VODO-904340 format. One record per residue (C-alpha): residue number from 1; residue in one letter; x, y, z. Coordinates in Angstrom, 3 decimals, always signed. Layout:
<sites>
SITE / pos / code / px / py / pz
SITE / NUM / A / X / Y / Z $
...
</sites>
This chain:
<sites>
SITE / pos / code / px / py / pz
SITE / 1 / M / +111.585 / +6.719 / -81.543 $
SITE / 2 / W / +115.357 / +7.262 / -83.245 $
SITE / 3 / A / +116.464 / +9.175 / -79.506 $
SITE / 4 / V / +116.278 / +5.707 / -77.547 $
SITE / 5 / T / +118.341 / +3.988 / -79.894 $
SITE / 6 / P / +122.081 / +3.652 / -79.091 $
SITE / 7 / H / +125.274 / +4.884 / -80.703 $
SITE / 8 / I / +123.283 / +8.480 / -81.686 $
SITE / 9 / S / +125.642 / +10.716 / -79.927 $
SITE / 10 / V / +128.145 / +13.008 / -81.053 $
SITE / 11 / P / +130.532 / +15.084 / -79.097 $
SITE / 12 / A / +130.775 / +18.481 / -80.250 $
SITE / 13 / L / +131.761 / +21.807 / -78.904 $
SITE / 14 / N / +129.892 / +24.665 / -77.490 $
SITE / 15 / C / +131.623 / +27.589 / -79.324 $
SITE / 16 / I / +133.494 / +28.059 / -82.710 $
SITE / 17 / P / +136.974 / +28.445 / -81.682 $
SITE / 18 / D / +138.445 / +29.972 / -84.601 $
SITE / 19 / V / +137.397 / +33.293 / -86.141 $
SITE / 20 / S / +138.474 / +32.769 / -89.287 $
SITE / 21 / I / +137.527 / +28.835 / -91.293 $
SITE / 22 / D / +136.887 / +27.706 / -95.078 $
SITE / 23 / V / +133.896 / +26.134 / -94.671 $
SITE / 24 / L / +130.996 / +26.755 / -92.507 $
SITE / 25 / I / +128.112 / +24.297 / -92.478 $
SITE / 26 / V / +124.725 / +25.087 / -90.678 $
SITE / 27 / G / +123.131 / +22.449 / -89.356 $
SITE / 28 / A / +124.365 / +19.366 / -87.631 $
SITE / 29 / G / +121.973 / +16.651 / -89.292 $
SITE / 30 / I / +121.834 / +14.221 / -92.101 $
SITE / 31 / G / +121.755 / +17.291 / -94.778 $
SITE / 32 / G / +125.159 / +19.028 / -92.653 $
SITE / 33 / A / +126.874 / +15.418 / -91.581 $
SITE / 34 / L / +126.733 / +14.215 / -95.612 $
SITE / 35 / M / +128.070 / +17.440 / -96.579 $
SITE / 36 / A / +131.166 / +17.542 / -94.245 $
SITE / 37 / N / +131.887 / +13.921 / -95.561 $
SITE / 38 / A / +132.114 / +14.861 / -99.160 $
SITE / 39 / M / +134.682 / +17.426 / -98.544 $
SITE / 40 / L / +136.944 / +15.224 / -96.640 $
SITE / 41 / G / +140.289 / +15.049 / -97.601 $
SITE / 42 / T / +140.034 / +18.217 / -99.951 $
SITE / 43 / G / +142.126 / +20.357 / -96.990 $
SITE / 44 / L / +139.194 / +22.343 / -96.326 $
SITE / 45 / G / +139.398 / +23.739 / -92.796 $
SITE / 46 / I / +135.479 / +22.564 / -91.820 $
SITE / 47 / F / +133.057 / +22.730 / -88.950 $
SITE / 48 / V / +129.505 / +21.996 / -88.877 $
SITE / 49 / I / +127.131 / +23.690 / -86.798 $
SITE / 50 / D / +123.629 / +23.408 / -84.789 $
SITE / 51 / R / +121.488 / +25.189 / -82.446 $
SITE / 52 / R / +120.060 / +22.158 / -81.570 $
SITE / 53 / R / +122.778 / +18.908 / -80.231 $
SITE / 54 / P / +124.250 / +17.455 / -83.766 $
SITE / 55 / V / +121.141 / +14.882 / -84.868 $
SITE / 56 / H / +118.452 / +15.884 / -82.899 $
SITE / 57 / G / +116.522 / +18.344 / -85.709 $
SITE / 58 / S / +114.267 / +17.158 / -88.183 $
SITE / 59 / S / +116.355 / +13.992 / -89.157 $
SITE / 60 / M / +115.457 / +12.695 / -85.959 $
SITE / 61 / A / +111.848 / +12.853 / -87.153 $
SITE / 62 / S / +112.478 / +10.841 / -90.592 $
SITE / 63 / T / +111.161 / +7.604 / -91.213 $
SITE / 64 / A / +113.868 / +6.863 / -93.394 $
SITE / 65 / M / +112.479 / +5.698 / -96.385 $
SITE / 66 / I / +115.405 / +5.659 / -99.121 $
SITE / 67 / Q / +113.961 / +6.264 / -102.463 $
SITE / 68 / H / +114.950 / +7.289 / -105.815 $
SITE / 69 / E / +111.129 / +8.122 / -106.331 $
SITE / 70 / I / +110.215 / +11.740 / -105.712 $
SITE / 71 / D / +106.764 / +13.375 / -104.593 $
SITE / 72 / V / +106.141 / +14.303 / -108.430 $
SITE / 73 / P / +105.994 / +10.797 / -110.458 $
SITE / 74 / L / +108.034 / +11.011 / -113.434 $
SITE / 75 / H / +105.176 / +11.366 / -116.270 $
SITE / 76 / R / +104.124 / +14.350 / -114.319 $
SITE / 77 / L / +107.448 / +15.319 / -114.371 $
SITE / 78 / V / +108.086 / +15.433 / -117.848 $
SITE / 79 / A / +104.892 / +17.775 / -118.398 $
SITE / 80 / I / +106.104 / +20.462 / -116.260 $
SITE / 81 / K / +110.128 / +20.535 / -117.183 $
SITE / 82 / G / +109.934 / +18.509 / -120.239 $
SITE / 83 / I / +111.597 / +14.840 / -121.427 $
SITE / 84 / E / +115.614 / +15.109 / -120.597 $
SITE / 85 / P / +115.375 / +17.340 / -117.438 $
SITE / 86 / A / +112.805 / +15.301 / -115.911 $
SITE / 87 / Q / +114.655 / +11.965 / -116.829 $
SITE / 88 / R / +118.247 / +13.415 / -115.419 $
SITE / 89 / V / +116.191 / +14.078 / -111.910 $
SITE / 90 / W / +114.873 / +10.598 / -111.831 $
SITE / 91 / Q / +118.688 / +8.841 / -113.033 $
SITE / 92 / R / +119.856 / +11.304 / -110.614 $
SITE / 93 / S / +117.990 / +10.377 / -107.276 $
SITE / 94 / A / +118.210 / +6.414 / -108.730 $
SITE / 95 / K / +122.630 / +7.338 / -108.459 $
SITE / 96 / A / +122.017 / +9.185 / -104.957 $
SITE / 97 / V / +120.759 / +5.901 / -103.193 $
SITE / 98 / E / +123.163 / +3.770 / -105.038 $
SITE / 99 / G / +125.806 / +6.832 / -103.691 $
SITE / 100 / L / +124.203 / +5.832 / -100.169 $
SITE / 101 / D / +124.501 / +2.446 / -100.259 $
SITE / 102 / A / +128.170 / +2.559 / -101.071 $
SITE / 103 / L / +128.836 / +4.932 / -98.733 $
SITE / 104 / V / +127.220 / +3.094 / -95.780 $
SITE / 105 / R / +128.889 / -0.109 / -96.849 $
SITE / 106 / L / +132.610 / +1.149 / -97.338 $
SITE / 107 / Q / +132.665 / +2.895 / -93.734 $
SITE / 108 / G / +130.739 / +0.459 / -91.961 $
SITE / 109 / L / +128.487 / +2.787 / -90.974 $
SITE / 110 / E / +126.148 / +0.664 / -88.112 $
SITE / 111 / C / +122.780 / +1.840 / -88.904 $
SITE / 112 / Q / +120.433 / -0.629 / -90.362 $
SITE / 113 / F / +120.962 / +0.242 / -93.645 $
SITE / 114 / A / +118.902 / -2.377 / -95.976 $
SITE / 115 / R / +118.266 / -2.211 / -99.649 $
SITE / 116 / K / +114.393 / -2.387 / -100.327 $
SITE / 117 / R / +112.196 / -2.707 / -102.782 $
SITE / 118 / S / +109.207 / -0.171 / -103.483 $
SITE / 119 / L / +105.776 / -0.931 / -103.561 $
SITE / 120 / Y / +103.844 / +2.256 / -105.526 $
SITE / 121 / L / +99.906 / +1.325 / -105.514 $
SITE / 122 / A / +97.700 / +2.919 / -107.503 $
SITE / 123 / G / +95.290 / +5.227 / -105.613 $
SITE / 124 / E / +93.091 / +7.766 / -105.687 $
SITE / 125 / S / +95.607 / +10.637 / -107.395 $
SITE / 126 / Y / +96.618 / +8.315 / -109.980 $
SITE / 127 / G / +95.134 / +4.810 / -110.877 $
SITE / 128 / S / +95.639 / +1.978 / -112.904 $
SITE / 129 / R / +96.177 / +3.956 / -116.397 $
SITE / 130 / A / +98.305 / +6.708 / -114.557 $
SITE / 131 / L / +100.871 / +3.793 / -113.651 $
SITE / 132 / K / +100.434 / +2.453 / -116.847 $
SITE / 133 / A / +102.020 / +5.635 / -118.137 $
SITE / 134 / E / +104.420 / +5.837 / -115.498 $
SITE / 135 / C / +105.950 / +2.386 / -116.076 $
SITE / 136 / A / +106.943 / +3.531 / -119.760 $
SITE / 137 / A / +108.128 / +6.727 / -118.357 $
SITE / 138 / R / +110.138 / +4.870 / -115.995 $
SITE / 139 / S / +111.685 / +2.653 / -118.818 $
SITE / 140 / D / +111.961 / +5.041 / -121.443 $
SITE / 141 / A / +114.462 / +6.961 / -118.734 $
SITE / 142 / G / +116.649 / +3.260 / -118.552 $
SITE / 143 / I / +114.732 / +3.236 / -114.929 $
SITE / 144 / A / +113.890 / -0.983 / -114.029 $
SITE / 145 / V / +110.581 / -0.534 / -113.047 $
SITE / 146 / E / +107.790 / -3.438 / -113.024 $
SITE / 147 / L / +104.111 / -2.753 / -113.110 $
SITE / 148 / W / +101.604 / -5.592 / -111.366 $
SITE / 149 / T / +98.347 / -5.888 / -111.833 $
SITE / 150 / Q / +95.349 / -6.042 / -109.459 $
SITE / 151 / A / +95.233 / -9.935 / -109.263 $
SITE / 152 / E / +99.313 / -10.078 / -108.637 $
SITE / 153 / L / +97.924 / -7.784 / -105.870 $
SITE / 154 / K / +96.101 / -10.129 / -104.718 $
SITE / 155 / V / +97.799 / -13.296 / -105.197 $
SITE / 156 / K / +101.401 / -11.990 / -103.615 $
SITE / 157 / F / +100.312 / -9.429 / -100.948 $
SITE / 158 / G / +96.358 / -9.919 / -100.400 $
SITE / 159 / I / +96.409 / -6.202 / -101.198 $
SITE / 160 / E / +93.122 / -4.890 / -103.138 $
SITE / 161 / R / +94.731 / -1.927 / -105.095 $
SITE / 162 / S / +93.907 / -1.743 / -109.122 $
SITE / 163 / A / +97.694 / -1.413 / -109.627 $
SITE / 164 / A / +100.908 / -1.624 / -108.332 $
SITE / 165 / L / +104.597 / -0.458 / -109.417 $
SITE / 166 / V / +107.772 / -2.506 / -108.026 $
SITE / 167 / S / +111.031 / -1.264 / -108.108 $
SITE / 168 / D / +114.351 / -1.516 / -106.371 $
SITE / 169 / I / +116.266 / +1.198 / -105.613 $
SITE / 170 / S / +115.262 / +2.063 / -102.035 $
SITE / 171 / A / +116.454 / +1.677 / -98.442 $
SITE / 172 / S / +115.994 / +1.939 / -95.298 $
SITE / 173 / A / +117.948 / +2.515 / -92.019 $
SITE / 174 / N / +117.943 / +4.141 / -88.817 $
SITE / 175 / P / +118.356 / +7.680 / -89.353 $
SITE / 176 / A / +119.545 / +8.747 / -85.820 $
SITE / 177 / Q / +122.746 / +6.457 / -86.356 $
SITE / 178 / L / +122.689 / +7.033 / -89.972 $
SITE / 179 / T / +123.717 / +10.742 / -89.226 $
SITE / 180 / A / +126.227 / +10.611 / -86.113 $
SITE / 181 / G / +128.050 / +7.429 / -87.921 $
SITE / 182 / L / +128.630 / +10.192 / -90.343 $
SITE / 183 / L / +129.390 / +13.141 / -88.244 $
SITE / 184 / R / +131.524 / +10.987 / -85.851 $
SITE / 185 / R / +133.446 / +9.991 / -89.343 $
SITE / 186 / A / +133.917 / +13.353 / -90.234 $
SITE / 187 / R / +135.291 / +14.623 / -86.626 $
SITE / 188 / A / +137.608 / +11.806 / -86.924 $
SITE / 189 / N / +138.921 / +13.369 / -89.900 $
SITE / 190 / G / +139.543 / +16.786 / -88.665 $
SITE / 191 / V / +135.856 / +18.260 / -89.267 $
SITE / 192 / E / +134.824 / +20.388 / -85.873 $
SITE / 193 / I / +130.994 / +20.156 / -84.247 $
SITE / 194 / V / +129.935 / +22.743 / -82.884 $
SITE / 195 / E / +126.011 / +22.614 / -80.866 $
SITE / 196 / G / +124.019 / +25.135 / -79.281 $
SITE / 197 / V / +125.118 / +27.877 / -81.714 $
SITE / 198 / E / +122.627 / +29.792 / -84.238 $
SITE / 199 / I / +123.596 / +32.008 / -86.819 $
SITE / 200 / T / +121.903 / +35.128 / -86.456 $
SITE / 201 / D / +123.381 / +37.271 / -89.426 $
SITE / 202 / I / +125.446 / +37.329 / -92.558 $
SITE / 203 / V / +127.130 / +38.966 / -94.791 $
SITE / 204 / S / +129.460 / +38.589 / -98.086 $
SITE / 205 / L / +132.294 / +40.823 / -97.992 $
SITE / 206 / D / +134.941 / +40.371 / -100.721 $
SITE / 207 / E / +135.811 / +36.496 / -100.981 $
SITE / 208 / A / +134.647 / +35.819 / -97.509 $
SITE / 209 / N / +131.569 / +35.956 / -95.720 $
SITE / 210 / V / +130.996 / +37.142 / -91.715 $
SITE / 211 / V / +129.291 / +35.080 / -89.887 $
SITE / 212 / A / +127.674 / +36.578 / -86.865 $
SITE / 213 / T / +126.446 / +33.930 / -83.668 $
SITE / 214 / S / +124.305 / +33.611 / -81.096 $
SITE / 215 / K / +126.989 / +33.385 / -78.733 $
SITE / 216 / G / +128.458 / +37.043 / -79.807 $
SITE / 217 / Q / +131.197 / +35.701 / -82.419 $
SITE / 218 / L / +131.915 / +37.337 / -85.429 $
SITE / 219 / V / +133.265 / +34.229 / -87.983 $
SITE / 220 / R / +134.408 / +34.622 / -90.955 $
SITE / 221 / A / +133.517 / +31.739 / -93.402 $
SITE / 222 / R / +135.524 / +31.486 / -97.079 $
SITE / 223 / H / +132.274 / +29.347 / -97.897 $
SITE / 224 / V / +128.773 / +29.109 / -95.524 $
SITE / 225 / V / +126.446 / +26.171 / -96.398 $
SITE / 226 / F / +122.947 / +25.571 / -94.887 $
SITE / 227 / C / +121.641 / +22.385 / -94.379 $
SITE / 228 / T / +119.025 / +23.217 / -92.424 $
SITE / 229 / G / +116.748 / +20.442 / -93.386 $
SITE / 230 / Y / +113.017 / +22.410 / -93.478 $
SITE / 231 / E / +113.699 / +25.087 / -92.027 $
SITE / 232 / F / +113.816 / +27.681 / -95.102 $
SITE / 233 / L / +116.373 / +30.118 / -95.342 $
SITE / 234 / A / +114.536 / +33.594 / -95.303 $
SITE / 235 / A / +116.826 / +34.956 / -97.976 $
SITE / 236 / V / +115.240 / +32.701 / -100.842 $
SITE / 237 / A / +111.919 / +32.127 / -99.642 $
SITE / 238 / N / +109.189 / +32.300 / -102.055 $
SITE / 239 / T / +106.133 / +31.567 / -103.418 $
SITE / 240 / S / +107.064 / +27.609 / -105.049 $
SITE / 241 / H / +107.761 / +26.414 / -101.202 $
SITE / 242 / N / +106.257 / +25.848 / -98.395 $
SITE / 243 / T / +106.035 / +24.186 / -94.546 $
SITE / 244 / V / +103.122 / +21.651 / -94.039 $
SITE / 245 / S / +102.765 / +19.595 / -91.127 $
SITE / 246 / T / +103.482 / +15.231 / -91.228 $
SITE / 247 / W / +103.301 / +12.509 / -88.844 $
SITE / 248 / A / +103.795 / +9.143 / -88.179 $
SITE / 249 / M / +103.434 / +6.171 / -86.083 $
SITE / 250 / A / +105.413 / +2.893 / -84.939 $
SITE / 251 / T / +104.380 / -0.170 / -83.091 $
SITE / 252 / R / +106.247 / -2.449 / -80.846 $
SITE / 253 / T / +108.980 / -4.559 / -81.865 $
SITE / 254 / R / +108.204 / -7.916 / -82.976 $
SITE / 255 / H / +104.752 / -7.075 / -84.184 $
SITE / 256 / P / +103.088 / -9.164 / -86.403 $
SITE / 257 / L / +103.244 / -8.251 / -90.002 $
SITE / 258 / P / +103.341 / -9.497 / -93.469 $
SITE / 259 / N / +105.983 / -12.115 / -94.385 $
SITE / 260 / W / +106.904 / -9.743 / -97.348 $
SITE / 261 / L / +106.939 / -6.289 / -95.556 $
SITE / 262 / K / +110.473 / -6.938 / -94.328 $
SITE / 263 / D / +111.754 / -6.084 / -98.106 $
SITE / 264 / F / +109.798 / -3.561 / -99.017 $
SITE / 265 / L / +109.077 / +0.156 / -98.529 $
SITE / 266 / V / +105.593 / +0.542 / -99.503 $
SITE / 267 / W / +103.551 / +4.158 / -100.347 $
SITE / 268 / E / +100.675 / +4.816 / -102.477 $
SITE / 269 / A / +99.762 / +7.209 / -105.191 $
SITE / 270 / S / +97.189 / +9.767 / -103.119 $
SITE / 271 / Q / +96.482 / +12.691 / -101.938 $
SITE / 272 / P / +97.869 / +12.513 / -98.730 $
SITE / 273 / Y / +99.663 / +9.297 / -98.828 $
SITE / 274 / L / +99.852 / +6.370 / -96.702 $
SITE / 275 / Y / +103.357 / +4.988 / -96.476 $
SITE / 276 / F / +105.370 / +2.248 / -94.172 $
SITE / 277 / R / +107.902 / -0.111 / -93.553 $
SITE / 278 / A / +109.195 / -2.875 / -91.505 $
SITE / 279 / T / +112.350 / -2.077 / -89.364 $
SITE / 280 / P / +114.631 / -5.253 / -88.174 $
SITE / 281 / D / +113.285 / -5.342 / -85.067 $
SITE / 282 / G / +109.799 / -6.108 / -86.092 $
SITE / 283 / R / +107.838 / -2.654 / -85.793 $
SITE / 284 / I / +105.980 / -1.234 / -88.683 $
SITE / 285 / V / +106.478 / +2.599 / -89.280 $
SITE / 286 / A / +104.231 / +4.334 / -91.001 $
SITE / 287 / G / +103.100 / +7.933 / -91.810 $
SITE / 288 / G / +101.397 / +10.321 / -93.616 $
SITE / 289 / E / +98.412 / +12.660 / -93.127 $
SITE / 290 / D / +100.117 / +15.802 / -94.257 $
SITE / 291 / E / +98.578 / +18.646 / -93.802 $
SITE / 292 / E / +99.242 / +22.320 / -95.150 $
SITE / 293 / D / +99.532 / +24.105 / -92.062 $
SITE / 294 / E / +103.418 / +24.498 / -90.482 $
SITE / 295 / T / +102.419 / +24.668 / -86.761 $
SITE / 296 / A / +99.323 / +21.639 / -86.757 $
SITE / 297 / F / +102.253 / +18.905 / -86.258 $
SITE / 298 / N / +102.891 / +20.726 / -82.552 $
SITE / 299 / D / +98.452 / +20.254 / -81.499 $
SITE / 300 / P / +98.545 / +16.981 / -79.057 $
SITE / 301 / G / +95.311 / +16.532 / -80.076 $
SITE / 302 / K / +95.891 / +15.938 / -84.045 $
SITE / 303 / L / +98.708 / +13.846 / -83.131 $
SITE / 304 / E / +96.152 / +11.007 / -81.757 $
SITE / 305 / R / +93.622 / +11.732 / -83.986 $
SITE / 306 / K / +96.199 / +11.685 / -87.253 $
SITE / 307 / A / +98.309 / +8.567 / -85.735 $
SITE / 308 / S / +94.766 / +6.751 / -85.328 $
SITE / 309 / R / +93.461 / +7.297 / -88.754 $
SITE / 310 / I / +97.467 / +6.323 / -89.976 $
SITE / 311 / R / +96.780 / +2.600 / -87.671 $
SITE / 312 / K / +92.987 / +2.150 / -89.499 $
SITE / 313 / K / +94.716 / +2.399 / -92.981 $
SITE / 314 / L / +97.020 / +0.163 / -91.802 $
SITE / 315 / E / +94.367 / -1.988 / -90.913 $
SITE / 316 / E / +92.195 / -1.729 / -94.049 $
SITE / 317 / L / +95.457 / -1.826 / -96.743 $
SITE / 318 / L / +97.176 / -4.825 / -94.590 $
SITE / 319 / G / +93.769 / -6.740 / -93.995 $
SITE / 320 / Q / +95.446 / -7.362 / -90.284 $
SITE / 321 / S / +95.003 / -5.670 / -86.488 $
SITE / 322 / I / +97.589 / -3.168 / -85.777 $
SITE / 323 / E / +97.839 / -2.745 / -82.601 $
SITE / 324 / E / +98.188 / +0.909 / -80.598 $
SITE / 325 / P / +101.523 / +2.488 / -81.853 $
SITE / 326 / A / +104.656 / +2.599 / -78.967 $
SITE / 327 / Y / +105.257 / +5.667 / -80.586 $
SITE / 328 / R / +103.950 / +8.679 / -82.665 $
SITE / 329 / W / +105.049 / +12.197 / -83.667 $
SITE / 330 / G / +104.508 / +15.013 / -85.978 $
SITE / 331 / A / +106.982 / +17.148 / -87.711 $
SITE / 332 / A / +107.087 / +19.994 / -90.179 $
SITE / 333 / F / +108.607 / +19.273 / -93.791 $
SITE / 334 / G / +109.561 / +21.669 / -96.776 $
SITE / 335 / V / +108.197 / +21.051 / -99.845 $
SITE / 336 / T / +107.950 / +22.617 / -103.658 $
SITE / 337 / S / +105.495 / +23.140 / -106.479 $
SITE / 338 / D / +107.371 / +20.317 / -108.843 $
SITE / 339 / G / +108.477 / +18.631 / -105.887 $
SITE / 340 / L / +112.403 / +19.020 / -106.604 $
SITE / 341 / P / +114.590 / +20.488 / -103.890 $
SITE / 342 / M / +116.575 / +23.433 / -104.542 $
SITE / 343 / I / +119.903 / +23.096 / -103.990 $
SITE / 344 / G / +123.049 / +25.992 / -104.685 $
SITE / 345 / A / +124.269 / +29.516 / -104.577 $
SITE / 346 / V / +121.985 / +31.445 / -102.527 $
SITE / 347 / P / +121.069 / +34.698 / -104.565 $
SITE / 348 / G / +122.500 / +38.119 / -102.996 $
SITE / 349 / L / +125.357 / +36.379 / -101.053 $
SITE / 350 / K / +128.393 / +35.070 / -102.142 $
SITE / 351 / N / +129.504 / +31.956 / -101.537 $
SITE / 352 / V / +126.941 / +30.743 / -99.885 $
SITE / 353 / Y / +124.868 / +27.828 / -100.354 $
SITE / 354 / A / +121.665 / +25.941 / -99.324 $
SITE / 355 / A / +119.723 / +22.830 / -99.853 $
SITE / 356 / M / +115.857 / +23.004 / -98.887 $
SITE / 357 / G / +112.603 / +21.720 / -99.822 $
SITE / 358 / Y / +112.923 / +17.914 / -99.313 $
SITE / 359 / G / +109.426 / +17.050 / -99.646 $
SITE / 360 / G / +109.054 / +13.310 / -98.927 $
SITE / 361 / N / +113.407 / +12.969 / -100.045 $
SITE / 362 / G / +115.453 / +14.015 / -97.240 $
SITE / 363 / I / +118.243 / +11.765 / -97.373 $
SITE / 364 / T / +118.021 / +10.960 / -100.766 $
SITE / 365 / F / +118.199 / +14.973 / -101.654 $
SITE / 366 / S / +120.516 / +15.287 / -99.230 $
SITE / 367 / Q / +122.910 / +13.128 / -100.714 $
SITE / 368 / I / +122.395 / +14.883 / -104.237 $
SITE / 369 / A / +122.749 / +18.422 / -102.414 $
SITE / 370 / A / +126.449 / +16.899 / -100.528 $
SITE / 371 / E / +127.733 / +16.102 / -104.288 $
SITE / 372 / M / +126.515 / +19.456 / -105.752 $
SITE / 373 / I / +127.637 / +21.869 / -103.561 $
SITE / 374 / S / +131.059 / +20.290 / -102.529 $
SITE / 375 / C / +131.246 / +20.448 / -106.343 $
SITE / 376 / A / +130.770 / +24.134 / -106.311 $
SITE / 377 / I / +132.776 / +25.080 / -103.534 $
SITE / 378 / L / +136.355 / +22.891 / -104.865 $
SITE / 379 / G / +135.636 / +25.168 / -108.300 $
SITE / 380 / H / +134.015 / +22.439 / -110.679 $
SITE / 381 / K / +130.967 / +22.352 / -112.127 $
SITE / 382 / D / +128.311 / +19.875 / -111.804 $
SITE / 383 / P / +126.241 / +18.937 / -114.896 $
SITE / 384 / D / +123.102 / +18.466 / -112.946 $
SITE / 385 / A / +123.193 / +21.581 / -111.128 $
SITE / 386 / S / +120.600 / +23.905 / -112.992 $
SITE / 387 / L / +117.779 / +20.710 / -112.518 $
SITE / 388 / F / +117.951 / +21.565 / -108.516 $
SITE / 389 / Q / +118.762 / +25.182 / -108.331 $
SITE / 390 / F / +117.194 / +28.309 / -106.669 $
SITE / 391 / R / +114.229 / +29.550 / -108.564 $
</sites>
């Protein structure tokens, strides 16, 4: 859907013109774009490369529900990580959404960015009792949240669920325009963008890395950062993360929708869960039906069935008819066992960093990765770095 929207082109070179550079960022999606912007004004020579055209990787498949809420609820993460680490993860996630908001506003990026409230509905995985525990856990962490009862949901939204959590720290955007706008800003500040070039090998030597490309080039880079979205770097692949398939759909513009939906992002406590939002031009964008198969999204028949199921779930939840989708798509995405991304130095390589395993929070976690990895490259230590390190 985002491919047909305006202002998503980014001028790019077709080879790396220098053989010795400071920072090589691999991936010209939202992760690479935020990473490059985080290092502007540092005096470093920065290149962003991609085997595709800029913007046209997993960022193009995003539904751009930008939330501080991660896939594993806080009260469950406390049981996995302990109280203080779990609270810091959620607090950092909330801070990242606020940071994105500030960046977009200060730079005047035109990408349909809008602050939203989040409506997290009780479902098959977590019912009203679990949501009550989640509300208490978030409140203890200093994260504002409201617990709405079944009666309140019925009156305010006409939705039949036993409970819901409502919070304010969320947003939505056109992910292609957001990515392109950030890349153009980086380019205007001296960052070189390169398309159609793939990394084929990397070797750490002394204080730098020698990188081989698909164009037959050997490039010496002091720092290399892999921002390859949901394509896992083989050097850090392990059993704590895997790639799954997901599906999404979007209605036509000016589709009939509840008046309240323009202000909310909606998702449910089920597995797989349904999630949806409205766009400024009146589309309903919805997704879900995840499947633990990294190639299933390529199946055309499955795409039709999954989109049909998402549409039916929407109709049942909203109590209204949903027209045939104008767009349907599937994509792969990476998940981890604890719902947290892996961000930081790649074990076994020197001055090589990566960010991966974003789950349903690609844009939010990309902002955190940009903050943490840029900090490491500049010789500083982020206080939360240990929360997301490779494991």
